[in-house]
ZAFI-878196 format. One record per residue (C-alpha): x, y, z; residue in three letters. Coordinates in steps of 0.2 Angstrom, whole numbers, padded with zeros to 4 digits, always signed. Layout:
BEGIN
XYZALA;...
END
This chain:
BEGIN
-0843+0265-0659MET;-0848+0279-0672SER;-0852+0294-0665CYS;-0871+0292-0670ARG;-0872+0275-0662VAL;-0866+0282-0647ALA;-0877+0296-0646HIS;-0892+0285-0648ASP;-0888+0273-0635ALA;-0885+0286-0623ARG;-0904+0294-0627ARG;-0910+0277-0626ILE;-0902+0272-0609CYS;-0908+0287-0603ALA;-0926+0285-0606MET;-0940+0284-0592HIS;-0947+0266-0590LEU;-0964+0266-0581SER;-0967+0256-0568ARG;-0984+0252-0572ARG;-0977+0242-0588LEU;-0990+0250-0600PRO;-0993+0242-0615ALA;-0984+0250-0633ASP;-0996+0258-0645LYS;-0996+0271-0660MET;-0998+0288-0659ILE;-1008+0301-0671TRP;-0999+0317-0667LYS;-1011+0327-0679TYR;-1023+0326-0666PHE;-1023+0329-0645ARG;-1030+0311-0639ASN;-1018+0303-0652GLY;-1031+0293-0660ILE;-1033+0293-0681PHE;-1048+0299-0689TRP;-1049+0300-0707VAL;-1058+0318-0705LYS;-1041+0324-0695THR;-1030+0318-0710ALA;-1042+0329-0724TYR;-1038+0342-0714TYR;-1022+0342-0713THR;-1019+0339-0732LEU;-1028+0351-0734LYS;-1019+0362-0720ARG;-1005+0361-0731GLN;-1009+0363-0749THR;-1023+0377-0745GLU;-1008+0390-0749VAL;-0998+0381-0761THR;-1001+0399-0771TYR;-0987+0406-0760THR;-0974+0395-0766ASN;-0977+0403-0784ASN;-0962+0418-0782PRO;-0971+0426-0799SER;-0990+0427-0792SER;-0998+0445-0785SER;-1004+0436-0770SER;-0986+0433-0765LEU;-0982+0451-0769ASN;-0996+0458-0757GLU;-0990+0444-0742ALA;-0974+0453-0744TRP;-0979+0469-0744LYS;-0990+0466-0728LYS;-0975+0460-0720LEU;-0964+0473-0721TRP;-0978+0485-0716ASN;-0980+0475-0701LEU;-0979+0486-0686ARG;-0964+0477-0676ILE;-0949+0480-0673LEU;-0936+0479-0688PRO;-0926+0464-0682LYS;-0944+0454-0681ILE;-0946+0459-0697LYS;-0928+0453-0702HIS;-0932+0437-0694PHE;-0948+0437-0701SER;-0942+0438-0718TRP;-0929+0426-0717ARG;-0940+0412-0710ALA;-0952+0413-0726CYS;-0936+0410-0735LEU;-0930+0397-0722ASN;-0913+0402-0722ALA;-0913+0406-0704LEU;-0896+0393-0698PRO;-0906+0377-0692THR;-0898+0360-0688LYS;-0904+0352-0704ASP;-0898+0369-0713LYS;-0880+0369-0704MET;-0878+0349-0707LEU;-0883+0352-0728GLU;-0868+0365-0726LYS;-0857+0351-0716ASN;-0857+0364-0701MET;-0865+0351-0689ALA;-0865+0334-0687THR;-0882+0327-0677ASP;-0898+0336-0685PRO;-0907+0331-0669VAL;-0918+0344-0659CYS;-0907+0345-0642ALA;-0922+0357-0635ILE;-0935+0341-0635CYS;-0925+0327-0640GLY;-0939+0320-0655ASP;-0936+0325-0673GLY;-0924+0332-0685THR;-0923+0353-0682GLU;-0930+0360-0695THR;-0939+0379-0693LEU;-0954+0371-0694ASN;-0951+0358-0681HIS;-0944+0372-0670LEU;-0959+0385-0672ILE;-0973+0378-0675LEU;-0968+0357-0670GLU;-0956+0354-0657CYS;-0965+0348-0641ARG;-0956+0362-0632GLU;-0965+0377-0641THR;-0981+0371-0642LEU;-0985+0378-0626PRO;-0980+0392-0632VAL;-0994+0394-0644TRP;-1008+0385-0633ILE;-1008+0395-0618TYR;-1006+0414-0626ASN;-1020+0427-0632PRO;-1022+0420-0650ILE;-1021+0399-0644ARG;-1017+0391-0659ILE;-1014+0371-0658ASP;-1000+0372-0669THR;-1002+0351-0670ILE;-1020+0350-0671LYS;-1020+0360-0688VAL;-1003+0360-0694PRO;-0996+0370-0708PHE;-0985+0362-0717GLY;-0971+0377-0715SER;-0970+0392-0704TYR;-0970+0401-0722LYS;-0989+0393-0724ASN;-0994+0397-0706PHE;-0990+0414-0708LEU;-0998+0420-0723TRP;-1014+0409-0719CYS;-1014+0421-0702GLN;-1010+0438-0715MET;-1026+0429-0725ASN;-1038+0429-0712SER;-1031+0438-0695SER;-1032+0458-0689PRO;-1014+0464-0693ALA;-1012+0466-0673GLU;-1014+0446-0673THR;-0999+0445-0686VAL;-0988+0453-0679GLU;-0992+0445-0662PHE;-0987+0429-0671ILE;-0970+0434-0677CYS;-0967+0443-0660ILE;-0969+0427-0653THR;-0958+0417-0665ALA;-0944+0429-0663TRP;-0945+0424-0644CYS;-0945+0406-0647ILE;-0930+0408-0659TRP;-0920+0417-0646THR;-0924+0408-0633ALA;-0919+0394-0644ARG;-0902+0402-0646ASN;-0898+0404-0628SER;-0901+0383-0626PHE;-0886+0383-0638TYR;-0875+0395-0634PHE;-0877+0400-0615ASP;-0884+0385-0612HIS;-0900+0393-0604THR;-0914+0380-0600PRO;-0929+0383-0613PHE;-0944+0390-0603ASN;-0961+0389-0613ALA;-0970+0401-0599GLU;-0955+0413-0600GLN;-0955+0414-0619VAL;-0973+0416-0617ARG;-0972+0430-0605LEU;-0958+0439-0616LYS;-0967+0438-0633ALA;-0983+0446-0621GLN;-0972+0459-0615ASN;-0964+0465-0630LEU;-0980+0467-0637PHE;-0985+0479-0623LEU;-0969+0490-0627GLU;-0971+0490-0645THR;-0990+0495-0648HIS;-0994+0501-0628GLY;-1009+0489-0626ARG;-1011+0469-0623LYS;-1009+0456-0636PRO;-1026+0454-0644PRO;-1040+0442-0639ARG;-1029+0442-0621LEU;-1037+0428-0606ASP;-1036+0435-0590LYS;-1035+0417-0585GLU;-1015+0417-0592HIS;-1012+0432-0589THR;-0994+0434-0579ILE;-0991+0445-0565THR;-0974+0445-0561VAL;-0971+0452-0542THR;-0981+0434-0539ALA;-0974+0427-0521LYS;-0974+0408-0514TRP;-0990+0407-0507LYS;-0989+0396-0488PRO;-1004+0381-0488PRO;-1014+0380-0473ALA;-1010+0374-0456PRO;-1008+0355-0455GLY;-1006+0356-0473VAL;-0989+0352-0482LEU;-0983+0359-0498LYS;-0971+0353-0512LEU;-0963+0364-0524ASN;-0954+0355-0538THR;-0944+0362-0552ASP;-0932+0354-0565ALA;-0920+0358-0579ALA;-0915+0348-0597LEU;-0898+0351-0600PHE;-0888+0346-0616ASN;-0884+0327-0621GLU;-0901+0320-0610GLY;-0894+0326-0593ASP;-0907+0332-0579ALA;-0909+0342-0566GLY;-0922+0338-0550LEU;-0926+0345-0538GLY;-0939+0347-0522PHE;-0943+0356-0506ILE;-0959+0352-0495LEU;-0963+0366-0482ARG;-0976+0369-0469ASP;-0990+0385-0468HIS;-0974+0393-0458ALA;-0962+0390-0474GLY;-0951+0378-0465ARG;-0944+0366-0475SER;-0949+0349-0469VAL;-0940+0339-0483LEU;-0929+0344-0498ALA;-0919+0335-0511GLY;-0910+0335-0531ALA;-0901+0326-0539LYS;-0895+0325-0558ARG;-0898+0313-0568THR;-0896+0306-0587MET;-0916+0307-0595MET;-0923+0307-0612GLU;-0939+0319-0614GLY;-0948+0335-0619SER;-0946+0348-0603SER;-0964+0344-0597ILE;-0959+0326-0594PHE;-0944+0331-0584VAL;-0954+0341-0574GLU;-0966+0327-0572GLY;-0950+0318-0565MET;-0946+0329-0554ALA;-0966+0328-0545ILE;-0963+0309-0545LEU;-0944+0311-0537PHE;-0952+0321-0525ALA;-0968+0309-0520LEU;-0956+0294-0519ARG;-0944+0300-0510SER;-0959+0310-0496ILE;-0966+0291-0497ASN;-0949+0285-0492ASP;-0949+0297-0477ALA;-0965+0293-0472GLY;-0975+0311-0475LEU;-0995+0311-0478HIS;-1005+0325-0481GLY;-0997+0338-0493PHE;-1002+0350-0511GLU;-0992+0349-0527VAL;-0988+0367-0534GLU;-0979+0366-0552SER;-0975+0380-0565ASP;-0978+0368-0579CYS;-0998+0372-0584LYS;-0999+0358-0595ILE;-0993+0346-0583LEU;-1004+0353-0570VAL;-1020+0351-0582ASP;-1017+0332-0588GLY;-1015+0330-0567LEU;-1031+0339-0564GLN;-1040+0329-0578GLY;-1042+0342-0591LYS;-1038+0341-0609ASP;-1019+0337-0612ILE;-1012+0330-0627PRO;-1011+0310-0624ASP;-0994+0309-0628THR;-0991+0320-0611HIS;-1002+0310-0600ARG;-0997+0292-0606ASP;-0978+0293-0602LEU;-0980+0303-0584ILE;-0996+0308-0580CYS;-1002+0290-0575GLU;-0987+0286-0565ASP;-0988+0302-0552ILE;-1006+0299-0549LEU;-1002+0283-0546GLY;-0989+0287-0535ALA;-0999+0301-0528ALA;-1013+0287-0522LYS;-0998+0280-0510PHE;-0989+0297-0505SER;-1003+0305-0497GLY;-1006+0320-0512CYS;-1022+0331-0507ILE;-1020+0340-0525ASN;-1013+0347-0539PHE;-1008+0368-0541ILE;-1002+0378-0554PHE;-0991+0394-0552THR;-0982+0405-0559LEU;-0963+0402-0564ARG;-0959+0419-0550GLU;-0968+0410-0536ALA;-0963+0392-0537ASN;-0943+0396-0527LYS;-0936+0381-0520LEU;-0927+0393-0508HIS;-0938+0396-0492THR;-0944+0414-0494PRO;
END
């Protein structure tokens, strides 16, 4: 069996099969609800073609865009990264494969699709929350740009300089987190990337990023809060490793912080970090149900997942993959509600 076939076989074996056995269906990735509309196809094509002038190296607009880039008030290393990104000259896996320096072009962070620069920065399921939940709130899937260069230069033509600077900082933070994932085996965490970008902007500009929404402001001193007396609180966490391995963990505590039940396991699993976080909750719910415990609330630091469990609008791909399974298991486990918390407060050890 070839290495490629073995890799695909491992990914297939690691897929989660829902106990609900839902019917297969087609998903249109350029719209959040997954449904194809001619209007979304029109806007997709329009967005991809409205900045085609950027591919003409002799245009005056191109020269003006480069001037704007080099005049941005960001760190020199971020300017250099942005310049290379616009030229598509960063060592992503598709580029490495062209030079015979890699054998597998698949994005290891999400395990879905070839790792091009456009995929990594704008389309990867793991980096999407960085854009949706940061101050500028750009849904790069709903409004695709064709390439990172088009995306950045569209912003240069329509947004204040500070917004463009924050976009460059955010993209650089995604890139450095990607490198840490590959070389240091540090799990990719969209919330930490978003926080790092905001803090870096604050350091270089002396103020918060533009259009900062208080709802998503991070407080690094957050601590675990106990539940009300008579109620238990479940905290879960997950880590996605290379080659389809994932670690799941949970702890159930009472109002005094005493551990009532805990569990952890490492297993083969295929999916995004959002999906793996959901599997950690599902693993915990089934364990709690087996133990005969009831009357608890679930707390997670995965905001997209919690939004979906609370009935808010999230991409249907996430809802169909895991949210419905969690909600089904919650009915039998005595779950009261689902709560979002910051990562600093989602500690699995007893405080």
